[in-house]
KOLVO-124066 format. One record per residue (C-alpha): residue number from 1; residue in three letters; z negated, x, y. Coordinates in Angstrom, 3 decimals. Example, Ala and Ser with C-alpha at 12.3 -4.5 7.8 and 13.67 -1.06 7.14 Angstrom:
# residues 2
{rec 1, ALA, {-7.800, 12.300, -4.500}}
{rec 2, SER, {-7.140, 13.670, -1.060}}
This chain:
# residues 64
{rec 1, UNK, {-0.425, 28.908, -0.549}}
{rec 2, UNK, {3.113, 29.884, -2.633}}
{rec 3, UNK, {5.835, 28.210, -0.906}}
{rec 4, UNK, {8.102, 27.927, -3.889}}
{rec 5, UNK, {5.224, 25.762, -6.433}}
{rec 6, UNK, {4.074, 23.250, -4.354}}
{rec 7, UNK, {4.900, 19.698, -4.022}}
{rec 8, UNK, {5.814, 18.425, -1.396}}
{rec 9, UNK, {5.171, 14.297, -0.190}}
{rec 10, UNK, {5.862, 12.371, 3.045}}
{rec 11, UNK, {3.528, 9.603, 3.645}}
{rec 12, UNK, {3.814, 6.380, 3.050}}
{rec 13, UNK, {4.280, 5.337, 6.103}}
{rec 14, UNK, {7.147, 6.694, 6.508}}
{rec 15, UNK, {9.185, 4.071, 5.737}}
{rec 16, UNK, {11.574, 5.786, 3.175}}
{rec 17, UNK, {14.286, 6.970, 6.286}}
{rec 18, UNK, {13.732, 10.546, 5.142}}
{rec 19, UNK, {13.538, 11.692, 8.734}}
{rec 20, UNK, {11.013, 12.475, 12.186}}
{rec 21, UNK, {7.723, 12.803, 8.877}}
{rec 22, UNK, {5.587, 14.941, 8.877}}
{rec 23, UNK, {5.175, 16.273, 5.292}}
{rec 24, UNK, {1.969, 18.089, 2.750}}
{rec 25, UNK, {1.515, 19.986, -0.242}}
{rec 26, UNK, {-2.027, 20.791, -1.584}}
{rec 27, UNK, {-2.715, 23.989, -3.573}}
{rec 28, UNK, {-7.097, 25.147, -4.013}}
{rec 29, UNK, {-7.344, 27.319, -1.643}}
{rec 30, UNK, {-5.206, 25.020, 0.738}}
{rec 31, UNK, {-3.328, 22.631, 2.029}}
{rec 32, UNK, {0.797, 23.035, 4.290}}
{rec 33, UNK, {1.846, 20.958, 6.537}}
{rec 34, UNK, {5.341, 21.399, 7.830}}
{rec 35, UNK, {8.435, 19.129, 9.883}}
{rec 36, UNK, {10.462, 17.603, 6.935}}
{rec 37, UNK, {13.679, 18.123, 9.650}}
{rec 38, UNK, {12.986, 21.705, 8.936}}
{rec 39, UNK, {11.906, 22.310, 5.807}}
{rec 40, UNK, {12.130, 25.681, 5.719}}
{rec 41, UNK, {11.471, 26.834, 8.852}}
{rec 42, UNK, {7.505, 26.979, 10.115}}
{rec 43, UNK, {4.830, 25.688, 8.079}}
{rec 44, UNK, {0.990, 25.128, 9.213}}
{rec 45, UNK, {-1.550, 25.823, 6.004}}
{rec 46, UNK, {-5.367, 24.750, 6.775}}
{rec 47, UNK, {-8.028, 25.121, 4.564}}
{rec 48, UNK, {-9.162, 22.047, 2.756}}
{rec 49, UNK, {-12.477, 21.381, 4.392}}
{rec 50, UNK, {-10.545, 21.666, 7.537}}
{rec 51, UNK, {-7.859, 18.806, 6.431}}
{rec 52, UNK, {-10.748, 16.445, 5.190}}
{rec 53, UNK, {-11.986, 17.175, 8.251}}
{rec 54, UNK, {-8.805, 15.802, 10.833}}
{rec 55, UNK, {-7.903, 12.978, 8.006}}
{rec 56, UNK, {-11.776, 11.681, 7.959}}
{rec 57, UNK, {-11.079, 11.579, 11.779}}
{rec 58, UNK, {-7.950, 8.898, 11.587}}
{rec 59, UNK, {-9.603, 7.268, 9.170}}
{rec 60, UNK, {-12.936, 7.011, 11.355}}
{rec 61, UNK, {-11.134, 5.996, 14.696}}
{rec 62, UNK, {-12.513, 9.564, 16.180}}
{rec 63, UNK, {-8.593, 10.861, 17.620}}
{rec 64, UNK, {-7.733, 7.803, 18.974}}
């Protein structure tokens, strides 16, 4: 994932405060995850299939 060419987005649940949020960005191959408080810090790159599985588990309440 080329970090310079992607658009990072925050959850609609963040309240617009701009702090303490996880941001995600998708490319054709993977999904990037970073801490909005440290935008130039560590980032995770996950396969798109792993991200879809994670989101599905959240929606179904399997991670409560």
